[in-house]
Steps between C-alpha positions, in 0.01 A plus 500: 500500500805677357527609146749321268506795266715796604780743396776663720799720428767638728843669470779576723822705469815545691843641435609238254177319434178534331238203508162473348273207542170429341274198577183397305288204598209341303231222587652154424430166634847427613788727631732602213770748560673672216808721542646781292797567717854647418768234489681691800192431708416159390647345813198637694238308287470233761439740787245685283318184426486398867361847590216454234420145612438628848229730389351320174417141446359548144504739216741625223762742646738703290791685658717769334799638695 
């Protein structure tokens, strides 16, 4: 069994870009995904949700970018 509770953080930088991402997950009966994403990156919300759904079937997931 895999845990539904976890935390992850990552950062990447380039010449014109610095990106930080943080993800937290908690035990929950259903899959709920919450976003805290800059409006410039909001077009990627659907792709992020699809990636999460591939690895999680339940839990509360909070994403900050």
